[in-house]
C-alpha positions in Angstrom: -53.7 20.0 214.0 -51.8 23.3 214.4 -48.5 21.5 214.0 -49.6 19.7 210.9 -50.9 23.0 209.5 -47.5 24.6 210.1 -45.8 21.7 208.3 -48.1 22.0 205.3 -47.7 25.7 205.2 -43.9 25.5 205.2 -43.7 22.9 202.5 -46.4 24.2 200.2 -46.1 27.9 200.9 -42.5 28.5 201.4 -40.4 25.8 199.8 -41.7 26.6 196.2 -40.4 30.1 196.7 -36.9 28.8 197.5 -36.4 26.8 194.3 -38.3 25.9 191.2 -39.7 22.5 192.0 -39.9 21.4 188.4 -36.1 22.1 188.1 -35.7 20.2 191.4 -37.5 17.2 189.9 -35.3 17.3 186.8 -32.2 17.0 189.1 -33.7 14.1 191.0 -34.6 12.3 187.7 -31.0 12.6 186.7 -29.9 10.1 189.3 -28.5 6.9 187.8 -29.6 3.4 188.8 -26.3 2.8 190.7 -26.7 6.0 192.6 -30.3 5.2 193.5 -29.3 1.7 194.7 -26.5 3.2 196.9 -28.9 5.7 198.5 -31.5 3.0 199.2 -28.8 0.8 200.8 -27.6 3.7 202.9 -31.2 4.4 203.9 -31.8 0.8 204.9 -28.6 0.7 207.0 -29.7 4.0 208.6 -33.0 2.5 209.6 -31.3 -0.6 210.9 -29.1 1.3 213.2 -32.1 2.8 215.1 -32.8 -0.7 216.6 -29.3 -1.1 218.0 -29.8 1.8 220.4 -32.9 0.2 222.0 -31.2 -3.2 222.1 -28.4 -1.7 224.1 -30.8 -0.3 226.7 -33.1 -3.4 226.8 -31.0 -6.5 227.2 -32.5 -9.6 225.6 -34.3 -7.7 222.9 -34.0 -9.4 219.5 -33.3 -7.2 216.5 -36.6 -8.2 214.8 -38.7 -7.2 217.7 -36.8 -3.9 218.1 -37.4 -3.3 214.4 -41.1 -3.9 214.6 -41.5 -1.6 217.6 -39.2 1.1 216.2 -40.8 1.3 212.8 -44.4 1.4 214.1 -43.7 4.0 216.8 -41.7 6.1 214.3 -44.5 5.9 211.7 -46.9 7.2 214.3 -44.5 10.0 215.5 -43.9 11.0 211.8 -47.5 11.3 210.8 -49.8 12.2 213.7 -49.8 15.6 215.6 -48.4 14.9 219.1 -47.3 11.6 217.6 -44.3 11.4 219.8 -46.4 10.9 222.9 -48.6 8.4 221.2 -45.5 6.6 219.9 -44.4 6.2 223.5 -47.7 4.4 224.3 -47.3 2.2 221.2 -43.8 1.3 222.3 -45.0 0.4 225.8 -47.8 -1.8 224.5 -45.7 -3.6 222.0 -42.7 -4.3 224.3 -45.2 -5.4 227.0 -46.6 -7.9 224.5 -43.1 -9.3 224.0 -42.8 -10.0 227.7 -40.8 -7.0 229.0 -41.9 -5.4 232.3 -43.0 -1.8 232.7 -39.9 -1.0 234.7 -37.6 -2.3 231.9 -39.5 -0.5 229.2 -39.6 2.8 231.1 -35.9 2.6 232.0 -34.9 1.8 228.4 -37.1 4.6 227.0 -35.7 7.1 229.5 -32.0 6.3 228.9 -32.3 6.1 225.0 -34.1 9.4 225.1 -31.4 11.0 227.3 -28.6 9.6 225.1 -30.2 10.9 221.9 -30.7 14.3 223.5 -27.0 14.3 224.6 -25.9 13.6 221.0 -28.2 16.3 219.6 -26.8 18.8 222.1 -23.2 17.7 221.5 -23.3 17.7 217.7 -23.2 21.5 217.3 -20.2 21.6 219.6 -18.4 19.0 217.6 -19.4 20.7 214.3 -18.3 24.1 215.6 -14.9 22.8 216.5 -14.4 21.1 213.1 -15.6 24.2 211.2 -13.4 26.5 213.3 -10.3 24.4 212.4 -11.1 24.1 208.7 -12.7 27.6 208.1 -14.8 30.4 209.5 -17.6 29.5 211.8 -20.9 31.1 211.0 -22.4 33.2 213.9 -25.6 31.1 213.8 -23.6 28.0 214.4 -21.7 29.6 217.2 -24.9 30.7 219.0 -26.4 27.3 218.6 -23.3 25.6 219.9 -23.2 27.8 222.9 -26.9 27.0 223.6 -26.1 23.3 223.2 -23.2 23.6 225.6 -25.3 25.3 228.3 -28.2 22.8 228.0 -25.8 19.8 227.8 -23.9 20.8 230.9 -27.2 21.4 232.8 -28.6 18.0 231.6 -25.4 16.1 232.5 -25.1 17.8 235.8 -28.7 16.9 236.7 -28.1 13.3 235.7 -24.9 13.2 237.8 -26.7 14.8 240.8 -29.6 12.3 240.6 -27.1 9.4 240.3 -25.0 10.6 243.2 -27.1 9.5 246.1 -30.6 8.3 247.1 -31.1 11.4 249.2 -30.6 13.8 246.3 -32.7 11.7 244.0 -35.6 11.6 246.5 -35.4 15.4 247.0 -35.4 16.2 243.3 -38.3 13.7 242.7 -40.4 15.3 245.4 -39.8 18.8 244.1 -40.7 17.8 240.6 -43.8 16.0 241.8 -44.9 19.2 243.7 -44.3 21.3 240.6 -46.2 18.9 238.4 -49.1 18.8 240.9 -49.4 22.6 240.9 -49.3 22.7 237.1 -51.9 19.9 236.7 -54.2 21.3 239.4 -56.3 23.6 237.1 -57.1 20.6 234.8 -58.1 18.4 237.8 -55.1 16.1 237.5 -52.8 14.9 240.3 -51.6 15.3 242.9 -48.5 13.5 241.9 -47.1 11.8 245.0 -44.3 9.4 245.7 -42.1 10.8 243.0 -39.2 10.8 245.4 -39.3 7.0 245.8 -39.7 6.6 242.1 -36.6 8.7 241.3 -34.6 6.8 243.9 -35.7 3.4 242.3 -34.9 4.8 238.9 -31.4 5.9 240.1 -30.7 2.4 241.3 -31.9 0.6 238.2 -30.3 3.2 235.8 -27.0 3.0 237.6 -26.9 -0.7 237.4 -27.8 -0.8 233.7 -25.4 2.0 232.8 -22.6 0.3 234.6 -22.9 -2.6 232.2 -24.2 -1.0 229.0 -23.1 2.6 228.9 -20.5 2.0 226.2 -22.8 0.1 223.9 -25.5 2.7 224.4 -23.1 5.5 223.6 -21.6 3.8 220.5 -25.0 2.7 219.1 -26.4 6.2 219.6 -23.5 7.9 217.9 -23.7 5.3 215.1 -27.3 6.0 214.5 -26.8 9.8 214.2 -23.7 9.3 212.2 -25.4 7.0 209.7 -28.2 9.6 209.2 -25.5 12.3 208.5 -23.8 10.1 206.0 -27.1 9.6 204.2 -27.4 13.4 204.0 -23.9 13.9 202.8 -24.1 11.3 200.1 -27.5 12.8 199.0 -25.8 16.2 198.6 -22.9 14.8 196.5 -25.1 12.7 194.2 -27.6 15.5 193.7 -25.0 18.0 192.6 -23.7 19.8 195.7 -19.9 19.2 195.5 -17.5 19.5 198.3 -16.1 22.7 196.8 -19.6 24.3 197.4 -20.5 22.8 200.8 -17.7 21.0 202.7 -18.5 18.0 204.9 -17.9 20.0 208.1 -20.3 22.7 206.8 -22.8 19.9 206.0 -22.3 18.5 209.5 -22.9 22.0 211.0 -26.2 22.3 209.1 -27.2 18.8 210.2 -26.3 19.5 213.8 -28.2 22.8 213.9 -31.4 21.4 212.5 -31.2 18.3 214.7 -31.0 20.5 217.7 -34.0 22.6 216.6 -36.1 19.6 215.9 -35.5 18.4 219.5 -38.6 20.5 220.1 -41.7 18.8 218.6 -42.9 21.7 216.5 -44.3 19.5 213.7 -44.7 15.7 213.3 -41.2 14.3 212.7 -39.9 17.9 212.1 -41.8 18.0 208.8 -41.3 21.3 207.0 -38.9 22.6 209.7 -36.2 20.1 208.7 -36.6 20.7 205.0 -36.5 24.5 205.2 -34.0 24.7 208.0 -31.5 22.4 206.3 -32.0 24.1 202.9 -31.4 27.5 204.4 -28.2 26.4 206.2 -26.8 24.5 203.2 -27.5 27.4 200.8 -25.9 29.8 203.2 -22.9 27.6 203.2 -22.6 27.9 199.4 -24.8 25.3 197.8 -27.1 26.2 194.9 -30.8 26.3 195.7 -32.0 23.8 193.2 -29.4 21.2 194.0 -29.7 21.7 197.8 -33.5 21.4 197.7 -33.3 18.2 195.6 -30.7 16.6 198.0 -32.7 17.6 201.1 -35.9 16.2 199.7 -34.3 12.9 198.6 -32.7 12.7 202.1 -36.1 13.3 203.8 -37.9 10.8 201.6 -35.4 8.1 202.5 -35.0 8.9 206.2 -38.5 10.1 207.1 -41.2 9.3 204.5 -40.0 5.7 203.8 -40.6 4.7 207.4 -44.3 5.4 207.2 -45.2 2.6 204.8 -42.7 0.3 206.5 -44.3 1.0 209.9 -47.7 0.3 208.4 -46.6 -3.1 207.1 -45.0 -3.9 210.5 -48.2 -2.9 212.3 -50.2 -5.3 210.0 -47.8 -8.1 210.7 -47.8 -7.4 214.5 -51.6 -7.4 214.6 -52.0 -10.5 212.5 -49.5 -12.7 214.3 -49.4 -13.4 218.1 -46.2 -11.8 219.5 -43.5 -14.1 220.8 -42.4 -13.1 224.3 -38.7 -12.5 224.8 -36.7 -14.1 227.6 -34.3 -11.4 228.8 -31.0 -12.8 230.1 -30.3 -12.6 233.8 -27.1 -10.6 233.1 -26.3 -8.2 230.3 
């Protein structure tokens, strides 16, 4: 409940001090029908791209099943404290009902999580390079990019080491299992044994899947993040933040910074943190407070809030109709 309290405090206690919400509402009401339709279409496309990532990591998964699972787990993650962990359980239960094995589900979840993290870590680096070429880079972006570089290099190095040989994978798994056992001891959990073998088996399966699907996994992950950024950029332009005030590289920098911060599950779905963090970065870049807050709130309604009712409808459909098991192909 603490994370939810933080989110409410940020939105109700801080955001009204940033901009007059009645003025923000007047800006939003000024949207024309054509602009609203364009934003809704972009939001629908953005939601659709989420499913392509899981389909790349789980061969044989139809888009409809990916959509059902993705929307329900996202709705849980966006509304419930510690919803990310619960969402993982929901994802496992639903994919199991569609006929996928625990190994397939776990491998897909691990790889999509890794690739999403890689993109979040890499975005500040890309944004910093673009901003540096087109203008002055803000020190906050530089610091964030350097942190992203360090973590990204460490993560890629670890993945490469684990993938290099069975012996290294077993050794890392055993060490992590020992650490987890010590940490869980005071709460009477564990010991966690046989992690070495599990890491070795993961290495073999992950290497085989990535050999066939790494390009699709990379392209769909970049497409998903890119679609979300386009939705933000169009929201800014339609709500009165022109390119002369906040350029697209500056908007990308703000987007990248906030995406990296929200990699830590401070609040459900980054609620409150995203709104204030993105507003602060965009105002610092040159946008007016009222227009920026209006654009950010519209962006969040379309990318965050809209998925809650969609997820609820998907859950009702899933509970009402028996799932149809998938038949994954023998080769991807």
